[in-house]
DSSP file (Angstrom, degrees, kcal/mol; ACC not computed):
  #  RESIDUE AA STRUCTURE BP1 BP2  ACC     N-H-->O    O-->H-N    N-H-->O    O-->H-N    TCO  KAPPA ALPHA  PHI   PSI    X-CA   Y-CA   Z-CA
    1    1 A X              0   0    0      0, 0.0     2,-0.4     0, 0.0    38,-0.0   0.000 360.0 360.0 360.0 155.0   -2.6 -128.3  -29.6
    2    2 A X        -     0   0    0     34,-0.1     2,-0.4    33,-0.1     3,-0.1  -0.615 360.0-163.8 -76.0 126.8   -5.3 -127.2  -31.9
    3    3 A X        +     0   0    0     -2,-0.4    -1,-0.0     1,-0.1     0, 0.0  -0.935  63.1  10.6-117.2 141.0   -7.0 -124.0  -30.7
    4    4 A X  S    S+     0   0    0     -2,-0.4    -1,-0.1     1,-0.1     4,-0.1   0.540 104.1  86.4  78.5   8.3  -10.2 -122.5  -31.8
    5    5 A X     >  +     0   0    0     -3,-0.1     4,-2.8     1,-0.1     5,-0.3   0.132  44.9 118.8-124.8  20.1  -11.4 -125.6  -33.7
    6    6 A X  H  > S+     0   0    0      1,-0.2     4,-2.7     2,-0.2     5,-0.2   0.890  76.7  49.1 -56.2 -44.7  -13.0 -127.6  -31.0
    7    7 A X  H  > S+     0   0    0      2,-0.2     4,-2.2     1,-0.2    -1,-0.2   0.909 113.5  46.4 -65.4 -38.4  -16.5 -127.6  -32.5
    8    8 A X  H  > S+     0   0    0      2,-0.2     4,-2.7     1,-0.2    -2,-0.2   0.923 114.1  48.4 -66.3 -44.4  -15.2 -128.7  -36.0
    9    9 A X  H  X S+     0   0    0     -4,-2.8     4,-2.5     2,-0.2    -2,-0.2   0.925 111.8  49.2 -61.3 -46.0  -13.0 -131.4  -34.3
   10   10 A X  H  X S+     0   0    0     -4,-2.7     4,-2.6    -5,-0.3    -1,-0.2   0.920 112.3  48.6 -59.7 -44.8  -16.0 -132.7  -32.2
   11   11 A X  H  X S+     0   0    0     -4,-2.2     4,-2.8     2,-0.2     5,-0.2   0.915 110.7  50.5 -62.3 -44.1  -18.2 -132.8  -35.3
   12   12 A X  H  X S+     0   0    0     -4,-2.7     4,-2.5     2,-0.2    -2,-0.2   0.923 110.9  48.7 -58.0 -46.0  -15.5 -134.6  -37.3
   13   13 A X  H  X S+     0   0    0     -4,-2.5     4,-1.2     2,-0.2    -2,-0.2   0.913 112.4  49.1 -60.8 -44.3  -15.2 -137.2  -34.5
   14   14 A X  H  < S+     0   0    0     -4,-2.6     4,-0.5     1,-0.2     3,-0.3   0.935 113.1  46.5 -63.6 -43.6  -19.0 -137.6  -34.3
   15   15 A X  H ><>S+     0   0    0     -4,-2.8     3,-1.0     1,-0.2     5,-0.6   0.910 112.4  48.9 -66.1 -42.4  -19.3 -138.1  -38.1
   16   16 A X  H 3<5S+     0   0    0     -4,-2.5    -1,-0.2     1,-0.2    -2,-0.2   0.690 110.1  51.8 -76.8 -14.2  -16.5 -140.6  -38.4
   17   17 A X  T 3<5S+     0   0    0     -4,-1.2    -1,-0.2    -3,-0.3    -2,-0.2   0.497 105.1  73.6 -94.8  -1.6  -17.9 -142.6  -35.5
   18   18 A X  T < 5S-     0   0    0     -3,-1.0    -3,-0.1    -4,-0.5    -4,-0.0   0.103 104.2 -82.7 -91.5-153.0  -21.3 -142.8  -37.1
   19   19 A X  T   5S+     0   0    0      2,-0.0     2,-0.1    80,-0.0    -3,-0.1   0.314  85.9 115.5-101.1   8.4  -22.6 -144.7  -40.1
   20   20 A X      < -     0   0    0     -5,-0.6     3,-0.1     1,-0.1    -2,-0.0  -0.450  43.8-168.4 -72.7 147.2  -21.4 -142.3  -42.8
   21   21 A X  S    S+     0   0    0      1,-0.3    79,-1.9    78,-0.1     2,-0.3   0.381  73.6  40.1-115.7   2.3  -18.8 -143.5  -45.2
   22   22 A X  E     +a  100   0A   0     77,-0.2   102,-0.5     2,-0.0     2,-0.4  -0.945  61.4 177.9-150.7 128.7  -17.9 -140.2  -46.8
   23   23 A X  E     -a  101   0A   0     77,-2.6    79,-2.9    -2,-0.3     2,-0.5  -0.993  16.5-147.3-129.8 135.5  -17.4 -136.8  -45.1
   24   24 A X  E     -ab 102 125A   0    100,-2.9   102,-2.8    -2,-0.4     2,-0.6  -0.875   0.8-159.7-100.5 134.0  -16.3 -133.5  -46.7
   25   25 A X  E     -ab 103 126A   0     77,-3.0    79,-2.7    -2,-0.5     2,-0.4  -0.962  25.5-168.0-106.4 113.2  -14.3 -131.0  -44.7
   26   26 A X  E     +ab 104 127A   0    100,-3.3   102,-3.5    -2,-0.6     2,-0.3  -0.865  23.1 120.1-117.3 132.4  -14.9 -127.7  -46.6
   27   27 A X        -     0   0    0     77,-2.0   102,-0.1    -2,-0.4     3,-0.1  -0.924  57.9 -80.6-176.2 161.5  -13.2 -124.4  -46.3
   28   28 A X    >   -     0   0    0    100,-0.4     3,-1.6    -2,-0.3     5,-0.3  -0.198  65.3 -75.9 -64.3 161.4  -11.2 -121.8  -48.3
   29   29 A X  T 3  S+     0   0    0      1,-0.2    -1,-0.2     2,-0.1    76,-0.0  -0.342 117.8  14.5 -61.0 131.9   -7.5 -122.3  -48.9
   30   30 A X  T 3  S+     0   0    0     -3,-0.1    -1,-0.2    -2,-0.1    -2,-0.1   0.531  89.5 117.1  84.5   5.5   -5.3 -121.6  -45.8
   31   31 A X  S <  S-     0   0    0     -3,-1.6    -2,-0.1    97,-0.1    -3,-0.1   0.715  92.0 -92.6 -83.2 -20.3   -8.3 -121.6  -43.4
   32   32 A X  S  > S+     0   0    0     -4,-0.3     4,-2.2    -5,-0.1     5,-0.2   0.605  80.5 132.1 122.2  14.8   -7.0 -124.6  -41.4
   33   33 A X  H  > S+     0   0    0     -5,-0.3     4,-2.5     2,-0.2     5,-0.2   0.923  79.1  47.3 -62.8 -45.5   -8.5 -127.8  -42.9
   34   34 A X  H  > S+     0   0    0      1,-0.2     4,-2.6     2,-0.2    -1,-0.2   0.905 112.3  49.7 -65.5 -41.8   -5.3 -129.7  -43.0
   35   35 A X  H  > S+     0   0    0      2,-0.2     4,-2.3     1,-0.2    -1,-0.2   0.887 110.0  51.2 -66.4 -38.2   -4.4 -128.7  -39.5
   36   36 A X  H  X S+     0   0    0     -4,-2.2     4,-2.5     2,-0.2    -2,-0.2   0.945 112.1  46.8 -60.8 -48.8   -7.8 -129.9  -38.3
   37   37 A X  H  X S+     0   0    0     -4,-2.5     4,-2.9     2,-0.2    -2,-0.2   0.893 110.5  52.1 -61.0 -41.0   -7.3 -133.2  -40.1
   38   38 A X  H  X S+     0   0    0     -4,-2.6     4,-2.5     2,-0.2    -1,-0.2   0.926 110.7  47.9 -61.1 -44.4   -3.9 -133.7  -38.7
   39   39 A X  H  X S+     0   0    0     -4,-2.3     4,-2.2     2,-0.2    -2,-0.2   0.905 111.3  51.0 -62.9 -42.1   -5.2 -133.0  -35.1
   40   40 A X  H  X S+     0   0    0     -4,-2.5     4,-1.7     2,-0.2    -2,-0.2   0.944 111.6  47.2 -57.4 -49.2   -8.0 -135.5  -35.8
   41   41 A X  H  < S+     0   0    0     -4,-2.9    -2,-0.2     1,-0.2    -1,-0.2   0.886 113.8  48.4 -62.0 -39.5   -5.5 -138.2  -37.0
   42   42 A X  H  < S+     0   0    0     -4,-2.5    -1,-0.2    -5,-0.2    -2,-0.2   0.864 119.4  37.0 -70.2 -35.3   -3.2 -137.6  -34.0
   43   43 A X  H  < S+     0   0    0     -4,-2.2     2,-0.3    -5,-0.2    -2,-0.2   0.587  83.9 115.2 -97.1 -10.1   -6.0 -137.7  -31.4
   44   44 A X     <  +     0   0    0     -4,-1.7     5,-0.1    -5,-0.2    -4,-0.0  -0.444  31.8 170.8 -67.4 125.0   -8.2 -140.5  -32.9
   45   45 A X        +     0   0    0     -2,-0.3    -1,-0.2     3,-0.1    -4,-0.0   0.715  67.3  52.4-103.8 -29.4   -8.3 -143.5  -30.5
   46   46 A X  S    S+     0   0    0      1,-0.1     2,-0.3     2,-0.0    -2,-0.1   0.701 109.5  34.0 -89.8 -21.6  -11.0 -145.7  -31.9
   47   47 A X  S    S-     0   0    0     23,-0.0     2,-0.3    24,-0.0    23,-0.1  -0.965  80.4-108.9-137.0 149.4  -10.0 -146.1  -35.6
   48   48 A X        -     0   0    0     -2,-0.3    23,-3.3    20,-0.3     2,-0.4  -0.600  36.0-154.9 -73.9 137.1   -6.8 -146.2  -37.6
   49   49 A X  E     +c   71   0A   0     -2,-0.3     2,-0.4    21,-0.2    23,-0.2  -0.947  14.3 179.0-118.3 134.8   -6.4 -143.1  -39.6
   50   50 A X  E     -c   72   0A   0     21,-2.6    23,-3.0    -2,-0.4     2,-0.5  -0.998  24.2-138.1-135.9 139.6   -4.3 -142.8  -42.9
   51   51 A X  E     -c   73   0A   0     -2,-0.4     2,-0.2    21,-0.2    23,-0.2  -0.866  27.5-130.1 -92.0 125.2   -3.6 -140.0  -45.2
   52   52 A X        -     0   0    0     21,-2.8    23,-0.4    -2,-0.5     2,-0.1  -0.532  25.6-116.8 -73.3 138.0   -3.8 -141.1  -48.9
   53   53 A X        -     0   0    0     -2,-0.2     2,-0.2     1,-0.1    -1,-0.1  -0.351  26.2-110.4 -71.7 159.2   -0.9 -140.2  -51.0
   54   54 A X  S    S+     0   0    0     -2,-0.1    -1,-0.1     2,-0.0     2,-0.1  -0.496  78.8  24.7 -80.6 156.8   -1.2 -137.8  -53.9
   55   55 A X  S    S-     0   0    0     -2,-0.2     2,-0.1     2,-0.1    32,-0.0  -0.328 110.8  -8.6  87.1-168.5   -0.8 -139.2  -57.4
   56   56 A X        -     0   0    0     -2,-0.1     2,-0.5     1,-0.0    28,-0.1  -0.430  61.5-153.1 -67.7 133.1   -1.2 -142.6  -58.8
   57   57 A X        -     0   0    0     26,-0.2     2,-0.1    -2,-0.1    -2,-0.1  -0.947  16.1-129.0-108.8 123.4   -1.8 -145.3  -56.1
   58   58 A X    >>  -     0   0    0     -2,-0.5     3,-2.1     1,-0.1     4,-0.7  -0.467  20.5-118.0 -71.0 143.4   -0.7 -148.8  -57.1
   59   59 A X  H >> S+     0   0    0      1,-0.3     3,-1.0     2,-0.2     4,-0.6   0.836 112.7  60.2 -51.1 -37.0   -3.3 -151.5  -56.5
   60   60 A X  H 34 S+     0   0    0      1,-0.2     3,-0.4     2,-0.2    -1,-0.3   0.711  92.5  66.9 -68.0 -19.3   -1.1 -153.3  -54.0
   61   61 A X  H X4 S+     0   0    0     -3,-2.1     3,-1.6     1,-0.2     4,-0.3   0.805  89.8  64.2 -73.1 -27.0   -1.0 -150.2  -51.7
   62   62 A X  H X< S+     0   0    0     -3,-1.0     3,-1.5    -4,-0.7    -1,-0.2   0.837  93.6  62.0 -64.5 -30.5   -4.8 -150.6  -51.0
   63   63 A X  T 3< S+     0   0    0     -4,-0.6    -1,-0.3    -3,-0.4    -2,-0.2   0.632  93.0  65.4 -71.2 -11.4   -3.9 -153.9  -49.3
   64   64 A X  T <  S+     0   0    0     -3,-1.6    -1,-0.3    -4,-0.2    -2,-0.2   0.533  74.1 111.7 -87.0  -6.3   -1.8 -152.0  -46.8
   65   65 A X  S <  S-     0   0    0     -3,-1.5     7,-0.0    -4,-0.3    -3,-0.0  -0.439  78.1-109.4 -61.8 136.7   -4.9 -150.2  -45.4
   66   66 A X     >  -     0   0    0     -2,-0.1     4,-0.6     1,-0.1    -1,-0.1  -0.343  28.6-117.0 -70.4 153.0   -5.6 -151.5  -41.9
   67   67 A X  T  4 S+     0   0    0      1,-0.2   -19,-0.2     2,-0.1    -1,-0.1  -0.255  84.2  65.5 -73.9 170.3   -8.5 -153.7  -41.2
   68   68 A X  T  4 S-     0   0    0      1,-0.1   -20,-0.3     2,-0.1    -1,-0.2   0.925 120.3 -58.7  85.8  43.1  -11.3 -152.6  -38.9
   69   69 A X  T  4 S-     0   0    0    -22,-0.1    -2,-0.1     1,-0.1    29,-0.1   0.944  70.8-160.5  55.4  63.2  -13.0 -149.6  -40.7
   70   70 A X     <  -     0   0    0     -4,-0.6    29,-2.5   -23,-0.1     2,-0.5  -0.246  16.9-122.2 -68.0 161.0  -10.1 -147.2  -41.1
   71   71 A X  E     -cd  49  99A   0    -23,-3.3   -21,-2.6    27,-0.2     2,-0.5  -0.941  27.0-164.7-103.0 123.8  -10.5 -143.5  -41.7
   72   72 A X  E     -cd  50 100A   0     27,-2.9    29,-2.9    -2,-0.5     2,-0.5  -0.953   3.6-158.5-115.0 122.4   -8.7 -142.5  -45.0
   73   73 A X  E     -cd  51 101A   0    -23,-3.0   -21,-2.8    -2,-0.5     2,-0.6  -0.879  11.6-168.4-107.9 129.4   -8.1 -138.8  -45.6
   74   74 A X  E     - d   0 102A   0     27,-2.8    29,-2.5    -2,-0.5     3,-0.4  -0.970  26.3-151.8-111.4 111.1   -7.6 -137.2  -48.9
   75   75 A X  E     -     0   0A   0     -2,-0.6    29,-0.1   -23,-0.4    27,-0.0  -0.640  56.8  -1.8 -97.6 141.7   -6.4 -133.7  -48.2
   76   76 A X  E    S-     0   0A   0     -2,-0.3     2,-0.3     1,-0.2    -1,-0.2   0.903  75.2-177.4  54.3  58.0   -6.7 -130.5  -50.2
   77   77 A X  E     - d   0 104A   0     26,-3.0    28,-0.6    -3,-0.4    -1,-0.2  -0.649   8.7-177.0 -87.1 141.6   -8.4 -131.9  -53.2
   78   78 A X        -     0   0    0      1,-0.4    -1,-0.1    -2,-0.3     2,-0.1   0.292  59.4  -5.4-103.7-126.3   -9.2 -129.5  -56.1
   79   79 A X  S    S-     0   0    0      1,-0.1    -1,-0.4    32,-0.0     2,-0.2  -0.438  81.7-106.5 -70.7 141.2  -11.1 -130.7  -59.2
   80   80 A X        +     0   0    0     28,-0.2     2,-0.3    -2,-0.1    -1,-0.1  -0.458  45.2 178.2 -66.3 136.8  -11.9 -134.4  -59.3
   81   81 A X     >  -     0   0    0     -2,-0.2     4,-2.7    -3,-0.1     5,-0.2  -0.842  44.7 -96.3-133.2 173.2   -9.8 -136.3  -61.8
   82   82 A X  H  > S+     0   0    0     -2,-0.3     4,-2.3     1,-0.2     5,-0.2   0.852 121.1  53.7 -61.6 -36.6   -9.5 -139.9  -62.9
   83   83 A X  H  > S+     0   0    0      2,-0.2     4,-2.1     1,-0.2    -1,-0.2   0.943 112.0  43.5 -61.3 -50.4   -6.6 -140.5  -60.6
   84   84 A X  H  > S+     0   0    0      2,-0.2     4,-2.4     1,-0.2    -2,-0.2   0.908 114.2  49.7 -62.1 -44.7   -8.4 -139.3  -57.5
   85   85 A X  H  X S+     0   0    0     -4,-2.7     4,-2.3     1,-0.2    -1,-0.2   0.887 110.2  51.7 -67.5 -35.0  -11.6 -141.0  -58.4
   86   86 A X  H  X S+     0   0    0     -4,-2.3     4,-2.6    -5,-0.2    -1,-0.2   0.880 107.6  53.0 -64.2 -38.0   -9.6 -144.3  -58.9
   87   87 A X  H  X S+     0   0    0     -4,-2.1     4,-2.2     2,-0.2    -2,-0.2   0.932 109.9  47.1 -64.5 -44.3   -8.1 -143.9  -55.5
   88   88 A X  H  X S+     0   0    0     -4,-2.4     4,-2.3     2,-0.2    -2,-0.2   0.914 113.3  48.8 -59.7 -44.6  -11.5 -143.5  -53.9
   89   89 A X  H  X S+     0   0    0     -4,-2.3     4,-2.3     1,-0.2    -2,-0.2   0.894 109.9  52.0 -64.1 -40.3  -12.8 -146.5  -55.7
   90   90 A X  H  X S+     0   0    0     -4,-2.6     4,-2.5     2,-0.2     5,-0.3   0.902 109.2  49.3 -63.3 -42.5   -9.7 -148.5  -54.7
   91   91 A X  H  X S+     0   0    0     -4,-2.2     4,-3.0     1,-0.2     7,-0.2   0.938 111.4  49.6 -60.8 -46.2  -10.2 -147.7  -51.1
   92   92 A X  H  < S+     0   0    0     -4,-2.3    -2,-0.2     1,-0.2    -1,-0.2   0.877 113.3  46.7 -63.0 -38.7  -13.9 -148.6  -51.3
   93   93 A X  H  < S+     0   0    0     -4,-2.3     3,-0.4     1,-0.2    -1,-0.2   0.900 118.0  40.7 -69.1 -40.1  -13.0 -152.0  -53.0
   94   94 A X  H  < S+     0   0    0     -4,-2.5     2,-0.3     1,-0.3    -2,-0.2   0.880 134.7  16.2 -79.4 -37.3  -10.2 -152.8  -50.5
   95   95 A X    ><  +     0   0    0     -4,-3.0     3,-2.3    -5,-0.3    -1,-0.3  -0.718  63.2 178.2-138.6  84.6  -12.0 -151.7  -47.4
   96   96 A X  T 3  S+     0   0    0     -3,-0.4    -1,-0.1    -2,-0.3    -4,-0.1   0.740  84.8  57.1 -59.6 -22.7  -15.7 -151.2  -47.9
   97   97 A X  T 3  S+     0   0    0     -3,-0.1    -1,-0.3     2,-0.1    -5,-0.1   0.382  82.4 120.0 -87.7   3.0  -16.1 -150.3  -44.3
   98   98 A X    <   -     0   0    0     -3,-2.3     2,-0.5    -7,-0.2   -27,-0.2  -0.349  60.9-135.2 -69.7 148.4  -13.6 -147.4  -44.5
   99   99 A X  E     - d   0  71A   0    -29,-2.5   -27,-2.9   -30,-0.1     2,-0.5  -0.929  21.1-154.4 -97.6 122.8  -14.7 -143.9  -43.8
  100  100 A X  E     -ad  22  72A   0    -79,-1.9   -77,-2.6    -2,-0.5     2,-0.5  -0.900   6.4-164.6-105.6 127.8  -13.3 -141.5  -46.5
  101  101 A X  E     -ad  23  73A   0    -29,-2.9   -27,-2.8    -2,-0.5     2,-0.5  -0.955   3.2-165.0-111.9 121.1  -12.7 -137.9  -45.6
  102  102 A X  E     -ad  24  74A   0    -79,-2.9   -77,-3.0    -2,-0.5     2,-0.6  -0.940   9.6-150.5-110.5 126.2  -12.2 -135.4  -48.4
  103  103 A X  E     +a   25   0A   0    -29,-2.5   -26,-3.0    -2,-0.5     2,-0.3  -0.847  33.4 165.8 -91.3 117.0  -10.8 -132.0  -47.7
  104  104 A X  E     -ad  26  77A   0    -79,-2.7   -77,-2.0    -2,-0.6     2,-0.3  -0.856  38.9-117.8-133.1 160.4  -12.2 -129.6  -50.3
  105  105 A X    >>  -     0   0    0    -28,-0.6     3,-1.9    -2,-0.3     4,-0.6  -0.731  38.4-111.9 -93.6 154.5  -12.7 -125.9  -51.2
  106  106 A X  G >4 S+     0   0    0     -2,-0.3     3,-0.9     1,-0.3     4,-0.5   0.826 111.6  62.3 -56.9 -36.2  -16.3 -124.6  -51.4
  107  107 A X  G 34 S+     0   0    0      1,-0.2    -1,-0.3     2,-0.1     4,-0.2   0.637 106.9  43.7 -67.5 -14.8  -16.2 -124.0  -55.1
  108  108 A X  G <> S+     0   0    0     -3,-1.9     4,-2.4     2,-0.1    -1,-0.2   0.497  84.3  93.2-110.0  -4.9  -15.6 -127.7  -55.9
  109  109 A X  H <X S+     0   0    0     -3,-0.9     4,-2.8    -4,-0.6     5,-0.2   0.925  87.2  48.9 -56.0 -48.4  -18.0 -129.4  -53.6
  110  110 A X  H  > S+     0   0    0     -4,-0.5     4,-1.9     1,-0.2    -1,-0.2   0.871 111.2  50.0 -63.2 -36.3  -20.8 -129.6  -56.1
  111  111 A X  H  > S+     0   0    0     -4,-0.2     4,-2.3     2,-0.2    -1,-0.2   0.898 111.0  49.2 -65.1 -41.5  -18.5 -131.0  -58.8
  112  112 A X  H  X S+     0   0    0     -4,-2.4     4,-2.4     2,-0.2    -2,-0.2   0.917 109.7  52.2 -64.4 -43.7  -17.2 -133.7  -56.4
  113  113 A X  H  <>S+     0   0    0     -4,-2.8     5,-3.1     1,-0.2     4,-0.4   0.916 110.5  48.6 -55.8 -44.5  -20.8 -134.6  -55.5
  114  114 A X  H ><5S+     0   0    0     -4,-1.9     3,-0.9     1,-0.2    -1,-0.2   0.926 112.5  46.8 -60.7 -47.1  -21.6 -135.0  -59.2
  115  115 A X  H 3<5S+     0   0    0     -4,-2.3    -1,-0.2     1,-0.3    -2,-0.2   0.827 116.8  44.5 -71.5 -28.6  -18.5 -137.2  -59.8
  116  116 A X  T 3<5S-     0   0    0     -4,-2.4    -1,-0.3    -5,-0.2    -2,-0.2   0.416 112.6-120.2 -94.1   3.4  -19.3 -139.3  -56.8
  117  117 A X  T < 5 +     0   0    0     -3,-0.9     2,-0.4    -4,-0.4    -3,-0.2   0.911  65.3 138.8  58.4  49.8  -22.9 -139.5  -57.6
  118  118 A X      < -     0   0    0     -5,-3.1     2,-0.2    -6,-0.1    -1,-0.2  -0.974  59.2-115.1-121.2 134.5  -24.1 -137.9  -54.4
  119  119 A X    >>  -     0   0    0     -2,-0.4     3,-1.4     1,-0.1     4,-0.7  -0.546  25.3-132.6 -67.2 131.8  -26.8 -135.3  -54.1
  120  120 A X  G >4 S+     0   0    0      1,-0.3     3,-1.1    -2,-0.2    -1,-0.1   0.886 105.2  53.5 -55.2 -40.8  -25.2 -132.1  -52.9
  121  121 A X  G 34 S+     0   0    0      1,-0.3    -1,-0.3     3,-0.0    -2,-0.0   0.709 108.4  49.4 -70.8 -18.5  -27.8 -131.5  -50.3
  122  122 A X  G <4 S+     0   0    0     -3,-1.4    -1,-0.3     2,-0.1    -2,-0.2   0.477  82.6 117.0 -99.8  -1.1  -27.3 -135.0  -48.8
  123  123 A X    <<  -     0   0    0     -3,-1.1     2,-0.6    -4,-0.7  -100,-0.1  -0.444  68.6-125.7 -64.9 136.8  -23.5 -134.7  -48.6
  124  124 A X        +     0   0    0   -102,-0.5  -100,-2.9    -2,-0.1     2,-0.4  -0.754  42.5 178.2 -84.4 120.1  -22.2 -134.8  -45.0
  125  125 A X  E     -b   24   0A   0     -2,-0.6     2,-0.5  -102,-0.2  -100,-0.2  -0.959  32.8-162.2-135.0 142.8  -20.1 -131.7  -44.5
  126  126 A X  E     -b   25   0A   0   -102,-2.8  -100,-3.3    -2,-0.4     2,-0.5  -0.995  22.3-150.0-117.4 125.9  -18.1 -129.9  -41.9
  127  127 A X  E     -b   26   0A   0     -2,-0.5     2,-0.6  -102,-0.2  -100,-0.2  -0.853   4.3-158.3-100.4 126.5  -17.5 -126.2  -42.8
  128  128 A X              0   0    0   -102,-3.5  -100,-0.4    -2,-0.5   -95,-0.1  -0.912 360.0 360.0-102.2 121.6  -14.3 -124.7  -41.6
  129  129 A X              0   0    0     -2,-0.6    -1,-0.1  -102,-0.1  -102,-0.1   0.354 360.0 360.0-121.3 360.0  -14.4 -120.9  -41.4
């Protein structure tokens, strides 16, 4: 079981059950973001949770996303690149109701906001310390 991350896990559950369609889980490398997301995926009862693969995602793979507003996690993202941005766009096209969770380090949040056309101050964020 996950210890010491109850508040972050509760916030993640709250955000993914709300009306948001994009959530950032932000923390330094090795702090526990991936473990938090794995625990969330294991314990989530209301929505299907999938971890998106790294690298190029074939268009047919988006059709494999479950119906019913799934949660799709992209873990440990560094700088945004065309492949990752295409993956996010593909998820949004295939499942407009999907919740996308991005696991990021603090130094790249602003760049991701810019690439996704989101105002930094309006980004929904969970900080893992």
